[in-house]
C-alpha positions in Angstrom: -13.0 -10.3 -27.4 -15.7 -8.7 -29.7 -16.1 -5.7 -27.4 -12.5 -4.9 -27.7 -13.1 -4.4 -31.3 -16.3 -2.5 -30.8 -14.2 -0.1 -28.4 -11.7 0.5 -31.1 -14.5 1.4 -33.8 -16.5 3.5 -31.3 -17.3 6.9 -33.0 -17.2 10.1 -30.8 -20.9 10.2 -30.4 -20.9 6.6 -29.1 -18.2 7.5 -26.5 -20.0 10.6 -25.3 -23.1 8.5 -25.0 -21.2 5.6 -23.0 -19.7 8.2 -20.9 -22.9 9.9 -19.8 -24.1 6.4 -19.0 -21.3 6.0 -16.7 -22.9 8.7 -14.5 -25.6 6.3 -13.4 -26.0 5.2 -9.7 -23.1 2.6 -9.0 -24.5 1.5 -5.7 -27.7 0.0 -6.2 -29.2 -3.4 -6.8 -28.2 -3.8 -10.5 -24.5 -3.9 -9.4 -22.6 -7.0 -10.7 -19.0 -6.2 -10.6 -16.4 -3.3 -10.0 -12.9 -3.5 -11.0 -9.7 -1.6 -12.1 -10.4 1.2 -9.4 -8.5 2.5 -6.5 -9.5 3.1 -2.8 -7.8 5.2 -0.2 -8.7 5.9 3.6 -8.5 9.5 4.8 -9.8 10.9 8.0 -12.0 7.8 8.8 -13.6 7.9 5.4 -13.2 5.2 2.6 -13.1 6.7 -0.9 -13.6 4.5 -4.0 -12.6 6.2 -7.2 -12.8 5.3 -10.8 -12.4 2.1 -12.6 -15.2 0.3 -14.3 -18.6 -1.5 -13.6 -20.4 -4.2 -15.3 -23.3 -3.3 -17.4 -25.2 -6.7 -17.9 -29.0 -6.5 -17.3 -30.8 -9.8 -17.3 -27.7 -11.6 -18.6 -27.4 -9.3 -21.7 -24.9 -6.6 -22.3 -25.9 -3.1 -22.7 -24.8 -1.7 -26.4 -22.2 -4.5 -26.7 -20.0 -3.0 -23.7 -19.6 -5.5 -20.7 -18.4 -2.5 -18.6 -18.5 1.2 -18.6 -16.2 3.8 -16.6 -17.4 5.3 -13.5 -17.8 9.1 -13.3 -18.4 9.4 -9.7 -16.1 8.9 -6.5 -17.9 7.0 -3.8 -17.3 7.8 -0.1 -18.1 5.5 2.9 -17.9 6.7 6.8 -16.0 4.6 9.1 -17.0 6.4 12.1 -19.7 4.1 12.7 -20.4 0.3 11.9 -22.0 -0.8 8.9 -22.9 -4.0 6.7 -22.3 -4.2 3.1 -26.1 -4.6 2.4 -26.6 -1.0 3.9 -27.2 2.1 1.8 -24.1 3.5 3.1 -22.3 5.4 0.0 -22.2 9.0 -0.7 -21.2 10.2 -4.2 -18.7 12.9 -5.4 -19.3 14.1 -9.1 -16.1 14.2 -11.1 -16.9 17.6 -12.8 -14.3 17.9 -15.6 -12.1 15.1 -14.7 -12.3 12.2 -17.1 -12.8 8.6 -16.1 -9.9 6.3 -16.0 -8.9 3.0 -14.9 -5.8 1.2 -13.3 -4.5 4.5 -11.9 -3.4 5.3 -8.3 -4.4 7.5 -5.4 -2.4 9.3 -2.7 -3.9 10.9 0.6 -2.6 13.7 2.5 -4.0 13.9 6.0 -2.5 17.5 6.5 -4.3 19.2 3.9 -7.3 16.8 3.6 -6.6 16.2 0.0 -6.7 13.1 -2.1 -4.5 12.9 -5.6 -5.2 10.9 -8.7 -2.3 9.9 -10.8 -2.1 8.0 -14.1 -4.6 5.7 -15.6 -6.0 4.8 -18.9 -9.1 6.5 -20.4 -12.0 4.5 -21.0 -13.5 3.5 -24.4 -9.9 3.6 -26.0 -10.2 7.4 -26.2 -6.7 9.2 -26.8 -5.7 11.8 -24.2 -5.1 15.3 -25.0 -3.1 18.1 -23.2 -6.0 18.8 -21.0 -5.6 15.3 -19.5 -2.0 16.0 -18.7 -2.3 16.9 -15.1 -2.4 15.7 -11.5 -6.0 15.8 -10.0 -6.8 16.7 -6.4 -10.0 16.0 -4.5 -10.4 18.7 -1.8 -12.4 16.7 0.8 -15.0 18.5 3.2 -14.4 16.0 6.0 -17.9 14.5 5.5 -17.8 12.4 2.6 -18.0 15.1 0.1 -15.4 17.3 -1.8 -14.4 18.7 -5.3 -12.3 17.5 -7.9 -9.8 19.9 -9.5 -6.3 20.1 -11.1 -3.2 20.6 -9.1 -0.3 22.7 -10.6 3.1 21.5 -9.9 5.7 23.6 -8.3 8.1 23.2 -11.4 6.3 22.7 -14.7 9.6 21.7 -16.4 10.1 18.8 -14.1 6.3 17.7 -14.5 6.5 17.9 -18.2 9.3 15.6 -18.3 7.6 12.6 -16.6 4.8 10.3 -18.0 1.4 9.3 -16.7 1.2 5.5 -16.9 -1.1 2.5 -16.0 -0.4 -0.5 -13.7 2.4 1.1 -11.7 2.9 0.6 -8.0 1.9 3.4 -5.6 2.0 4.1 -1.9 2.1 7.1 0.3 3.8 8.2 3.5 3.0 11.4 5.4 3.2 14.2 2.5 5.0 12.1 -0.1 3.4 10.0 -2.7 5.4 7.5 -4.6 4.5 5.8 -8.0 6.9 3.1 -9.6 7.1 2.1 -13.3 3.9 1.2 -15.3 2.9 1.2 -18.9 2.3 4.0 -21.1 0.3 5.0 -24.4 -1.5 8.0 -25.6 -4.3 6.5 -23.6 -2.5 7.6 -20.5 -0.4 10.4 -21.6 -0.6 12.6 -24.8 3.3 12.8 -25.0 3.7 9.1 -25.8 3.1 8.4 -29.5 1.9 4.7 -29.2 -1.7 4.0 -29.9 -3.9 3.1 -26.9 -4.9 0.1 -29.2 -1.3 -1.0 -29.4 1.0 -2.8 -26.9 1.9 -0.2 -24.2 5.4 0.7 -23.6 7.1 0.0 -20.1 8.2 3.2 -18.5 11.1 2.9 -15.8 11.9 4.9 -12.9 10.2 6.0 -9.5 8.4 9.1 -9.1 8.0 11.0 -5.9 5.5 13.8 -5.3 5.6 16.1 -2.2 2.1 17.0 -1.5 2.9 19.9 0.6 5.2 21.7 -1.6 3.9 20.3 -4.9 7.5 19.3 -6.0 8.1 16.2 -8.2 11.3 14.2 -8.3 12.2 11.5 -10.8 14.8 8.7 -9.7 16.3 5.8 -11.2 15.0 2.2 -10.3 17.7 0.4 -11.9 19.0 -0.9 -8.6 15.5 -2.5 -8.0 15.5 -4.3 -11.4 18.7 -4.1 -13.4 19.4 -3.2 -16.0 15.9 -2.0 -16.9 14.4 -0.3 -13.9 10.9 -1.3 -14.8 8.2 -2.7 -12.7 4.3 -3.2 -13.3 1.3 -5.0 -11.6 2.9 -5.4 -8.3 2.4 -3.6 -5.1 4.1 -1.0 -2.9 3.5 -0.3 0.7 5.1 2.5 2.9 5.9 1.9 6.5 7.7 3.4 9.5 9.2 2.1 12.8 12.3 0.3 11.1 15.3 2.6 11.1 15.2 6.4 11.2 13.2 6.8 8.0 10.0 5.7 6.6 10.7 2.8 3.8 8.9 2.1 0.6 8.7 -1.7 0.0 7.9 -3.1 -3.7 7.1 -6.8 -4.3 5.4 -9.2 -6.8 4.2 -8.1 -10.2 6.3 -8.2 -13.3 9.6 -7.0 -14.5 8.9 -6.1 -18.2 11.6 -5.2 -20.8 12.2 -1.9 -21.9 10.5 -2.3 -25.3 7.1 -4.1 -24.8 4.6 -4.7 -22.1 4.3 -8.3 -23.6 7.8 -9.1 -22.9 7.8 -9.7 -19.2 8.7 -12.2 -16.3 6.7 -12.7 -13.3 8.6 -11.6 -9.9 8.8 -14.2 -7.1 8.3 -13.4 -3.5 11.5 -14.9 -2.3 12.9 -11.5 -1.6 11.6 -7.8 -1.4 13.1 -4.5 -2.4 12.7 -1.5 -0.4 13.7 2.1 -0.8 14.7 5.0 1.8 13.2 8.2 0.3 15.4 10.3 2.6 18.8 8.7 1.8 17.7 7.7 -1.6 19.2 4.3 -1.3 17.8 1.0 -2.3 17.9 -2.2 -0.1 16.8 -5.7 -0.6 16.2 -8.7 1.8 15.7 -12.4 1.0 12.4 -14.0 2.6 11.6 -17.5 3.8 8.4 -19.6 4.7 5.3 -20.5 2.8 5.4 -17.4 0.3 2.8 -16.8 -2.3 3.3 -18.1 -5.9 4.4 -15.6 -8.5 1.4 -13.4 -9.3 0.1 -10.0 -10.5 -3.0 -7.8 -9.8 -3.1 -8.8 -6.1 -3.8 -6.3 -3.2 -1.8 -5.9 0.1 -2.1 -4.1 3.3 0.1 -3.7 6.3 -0.6 -3.5 10.1 1.8 -2.8 13.0 1.8 -5.6 15.7 2.0 -4.6 19.5 5.3 -6.4 19.9 7.2 -4.4 17.0 6.3 -6.6 14.2 4.6 -5.4 10.9 2.5 -7.9 9.0 1.7 -7.4 5.5 -1.4 -9.4 4.2 -1.4 -10.4 0.4 -4.6 -11.3 -1.1 -5.7 -12.6 -4.5 -4.1 -11.8 -8.0 -3.4 -14.0 -10.8 -0.3 -16.1 -12.0 0.6 -17.6 -15.2 -3.2 -18.4 -16.0 -6.0 -15.9 -16.5 -7.8 -17.2 -13.6 -7.9 -15.3 -10.4 -6.4 -16.5 -7.0 -8.3 -16.6 -3.6 -5.4 -17.3 -1.0 -4.1 -15.1 1.6 -0.4 -15.0 2.8 1.1 -12.9 5.5 4.7 -11.5 5.4 6.1 -10.7 8.9 8.6 -7.9 9.5 11.3 -7.7 10.9 11.6 -11.7 10.2 10.9 -11.5 6.6 9.0 -14.8 7.1 5.9 -15.9 4.9 2.8 -17.4 6.5 0.1 -19.3 4.5 -3.3 -18.8 6.2 -6.1 -21.2 5.8 -8.8 -18.5 5.2 -11.1 -19.5 2.5 -11.6 -16.5 0.1 -13.3 -15.7 -3.2 -10.7 -15.6 -5.9 -10.1 -12.0 -7.1 -8.1 -10.0 -9.5 -8.2 -6.4 -10.4 -9.6 -5.6 -6.7 -8.1 -3.1 -4.2 -8.0 -3.4 -0.3 -7.2 -1.1 2.6 -6.8 -1.1 6.5 -9.8 0.3 8.1 -10.6 0.6 11.9 -8.1 -1.0 14.2 -7.9 -4.3 12.7 -9.9 -5.0 9.7 -9.2 -5.0 6.0 -11.7 -3.9 3.5 -11.6 -5.4 0.0 -13.4 -3.6 -2.8 -14.4 -5.1 -6.2 -12.4 -7.4 -8.4 -13.2 -10.0 -11.1 -12.8 -13.7 -11.3 -10.8 -13.5 -14.5 -9.9 -10.7 -16.7 -12.9 -9.4 -18.9 -15.3 -11.7 -16.8 -17.8 -9.1 -16.0 -21.1 -11.1 -16.2 -20.6 -13.2 -13.0 -22.1 -11.6 -9.9 -20.1 -10.6 -7.0 -20.9 -12.9 -4.0 -20.2 -9.8 -1.9 -23.1 -7.3 -1.6 -21.9 -4.0 -3.3 -18.5 -5.6 -3.7 -17.6 -5.1 -0.2 -15.8 -7.7 1.9 -14.5 -7.4 5.4 -11.6 -9.5 6.8 -11.0 -9.5 10.4 -7.4 -9.4 10.9 -7.4 -10.8 14.6 -9.9 -13.6 13.9 -8.9 -14.2 10.3 -12.4 -14.6 9.3 -14.4 -13.0 6.5 -17.5 -10.9 7.4 -20.0 -8.8 5.7 -19.8 -6.1 8.7 -17.4 -3.4 9.4 -17.1 -2.9 13.2 -15.9 0.3 14.4 -15.4 -0.9 17.9 -13.0 -3.7 16.8 -9.9 -4.4 19.1 -6.5 -3.3 18.3 -4.7 -5.3 16.0 -2.6 -8.4 17.4 -0.3 -10.5 15.4 -1.4 -14.2 14.8 -0.4 -16.8 17.0 1.4 -18.6 14.4 3.5 -15.4 13.9 4.1 -14.8 17.5 5.2 -18.4 18.1 7.8 -18.1 15.3 9.4 -15.0 16.9 9.1 -16.6 20.6 11.1 -19.7 19.3 14.0 -17.7 18.0 13.0 -17.4 14.3 14.5 -13.8 14.2 17.9 -15.2 15.2 17.9 -17.4 12.1 17.5 -14.7 9.4 20.3 -14.7 6.9 20.5 -10.9 6.6 21.5 -9.4 3.1 23.8 -6.8 4.4 24.7 -5.5 7.9 22.7 -2.2 7.1 19.5 -4.3 6.6 20.0 -6.0 9.9 20.5 -2.8 11.6 17.5 -1.4 10.3 15.2 -4.6 11.3 16.8 -6.9 13.8 16.2 -4.8 16.9 12.6 -4.0 16.0 11.0 -7.0 17.8 10.4 -6.4 21.4 9.1 -9.8 22.5 5.9 -11.1 24.3 6.5 -9.2 27.6 6.3 -5.9 25.9 3.3 -7.1 23.8 1.6 -8.0 26.9 2.2 -4.7 28.6 1.0 -2.9 25.4 -2.1 -4.8 25.2 -2.7 -4.2 28.9 -2.4 -0.5 28.5 -4.6 -0.3 25.7 -7.2 -2.3 27.4 -7.0 0.0 30.7 -7.4 3.1 28.4 -10.6 1.5 27.1 -11.8 0.5 30.4 -11.3 3.9 32.0 -14.2 5.3 29.8 -16.8 3.5 32.0 -15.7 2.0 35.3 -18.0 -0.4 37.0 -19.3 0.3 40.7 -17.7 -3.0 42.0 -14.2 -1.9 40.6 -14.5 1.6 42.3 -15.4 0.0 45.7 -12.7 -2.6 45.4 -10.1 0.1 44.4 -11.1 2.1 47.5 -10.3 -0.9 49.8 -7.3 -1.8 48.1 -6.0 1.8 48.5 -6.4 1.8 52.2 -4.5 -1.5 52.4 -1.8 0.0 50.3 -1.5 3.0 52.6 -0.9 0.9 55.6 1.7 -1.2 54.0 3.6 2.1 52.8 3.4 3.3 56.4 5.1 0.0 57.6 7.7 -0.1 55.0 8.6 3.6 55.7 9.3 2.7 59.3 11.5 -0.3 58.4 13.4 1.7 55.8 14.3 4.5 58.4 15.7 1.6 60.6 17.9 0.3 58.0 18.7 3.4 55.8 22.1 3.9 57.5 23.1 0.2 56.7 22.4 0.3 53.1 23.0 3.7 52.1 26.7 3.3 51.0 25.9 0.2 48.9 23.1 2.2 47.3 25.2 5.1 46.3 27.9 2.8 44.7 25.4 0.9 42.5 24.0 4.2 41.3 27.5 5.6 40.4 28.4 2.3 38.5 25.1 2.4 36.5 25.9 6.0 35.4 29.3 5.2 34.4 28.6 2.0 32.3 25.5 3.6 30.7 22.9 1.1 31.9 19.5 1.3 33.4 18.3 -1.1 36.1 21.4 -3.1 35.5 20.7 -3.9 31.7 22.8 -2.4 28.8 21.3 0.7 27.4 20.6 0.1 23.7 20.9 2.8 21.0 20.3 2.1 17.4 23.0 3.4 15.3 22.6 5.2 12.1 22.6 2.6 9.4 25.2 2.7 6.8 24.1 3.5 3.5 23.8 0.6 0.8 23.5 0.6 -2.8 22.6 -2.3 -4.7 25.2 -3.2 -7.3 24.1 -2.8 -10.8 24.6 -6.4 -11.5 22.2 -7.6 -8.7 18.9 -8.7 -9.4 16.8 -8.5 -6.2 14.2 -10.6 -7.8 16.4 -13.4 -8.0 15.3 -14.5 -11.5 17.5 -16.1 -14.1 19.1 -13.7 -16.4 17.7 -13.3 -19.9 18.6 -11.4 -23.0 17.0 -8.0 -23.1 16.2 -6.1 -26.4 17.7 -2.6 -26.9 14.9 0.0 -26.8 13.8 1.0 -30.4 13.6 4.7 -31.3 10.1 6.0 -30.3 8.6 9.1 -31.7 7.5 11.2 -28.6 5.7 14.6 -29.0 6.8 17.2 -26.6 10.2 17.4 -24.7 10.8 14.0 -23.2 14.3 14.6 -21.7 15.1 14.7 -18.2 17.5 17.2 -16.6 17.5 15.4 -13.2 21.0 14.6 -11.7 22.6 11.4 -12.7 23.4 8.9 -9.8 26.6 6.6 -9.7 24.3 3.6 -10.2 22.3 5.0 -12.8 23.0 2.9 -16.1 21.8 5.5 -18.5 19.7 8.8 -18.2 16.7 7.2 -19.7 16.6 4.6 -16.7 14.4 7.1 -14.9 10.7 7.5 -15.5 11.2 8.7 -19.1 11.2 7.6 -22.8 14.3 7.3 -24.8 13.9 8.9 -28.3 
């Protein structure tokens, strides 16, 4: 840990020199490791922002620092195939934006902007008022762009919230979400806790509207009562279940309100999700071969052709400092876990994203915390998982096929697995139980997709066969019309009677018409703990010196325990 002491003692001149060094090329052959960064996909381009890279050269640290911050954003086109050994990156300079790590990104496809929120400064530098901002990358659509600050619509609301590290983030449409995390003056100048001390857990859920630039701050107590805290886990936003998009959070830690060192790992035996429109929290228990408790993993989701949604969980670490290399799949709407047999390099502090039609790209990571010297087995820190074949590759394939749920997942549904789900509430059952459409629909969807692809280039033999088949079809139509005219008078009364009955009973083709009712709103009781962890004593939050106005004027909700259960400090 000698480098931590060196960082703490680093004088401003040393800090400036190391920040200057961080501008060096991060894509060439000296690359060893990248970690604590964040990635996002926008308009067929992958962006890799921030974090740190290893500085080892011939097995030796440079200036006693095993890693430095990255002052460039990398971009990578997904409009053509590539391998991880190609010279494929473009770079975007940070300009006046400071390098940070363990932050989050949101992407807005409407504006073409990427937003950076939170993060710790590198080299243990304390933040100033200049760092108290949301940064926006205005992309040019070709892998370039410019970073600048983005002013909030309401500065009073913005000034009452705190930037943290290791929170869980996701985005849907023009909404960005950020849950929990830890704070110090290395992440936000309003927090009077040294960056070298144990950070303070910050509760609450932040929502940023990327169109209106409006911020909101909601309590997260229903998710983790009584503290409303969360860190080092994952959040995913998805649609097609109920009338609104849903934000799901899982894994990670539930820290106390007083210290980042006082925490308990969350299990995967249930998951919590939030409806940002109704502002209601829900939870549902899960079953199957679920992952062990862990933090610092990554997760991506993909919609199957049969109405399912699979979430792939990769890596992380549990009670020990060593990284984990397994991959698990959580399938919705069944809330069933499946463990894969995929052999994967153990990773922690990595990130992943869905790319193309059916591939997961994984960027960076370490084998254990602070282990920067071991070379990454993946060139340039890029690994590709084919979600259909469930195999690793060094190649991104722009022509990959549409995602199809794994056979083990399809078999579970076809064998009636969905009928055995023990729903937490009727509201959750209404949201999810009708989503699965079965193998018949899956087959027709796959056929439609294949037909669309084939129509781009139709073989000559297929054209000739189509002409012959068309002639035969016309002959059959003529014969059928003659028979129909002879029998029309006989069947006409019966036909009219069937049509009338169908209309009255609200059925189509003899099958009952189905319509999803609006789900009843459901609020978790303040005494319910969705993580299903044993109760343990919580310390009261000590008085903390906070510079600036740390109070919140947002509306208090019925299930809010105290006003500071939102994303704020309690002075």
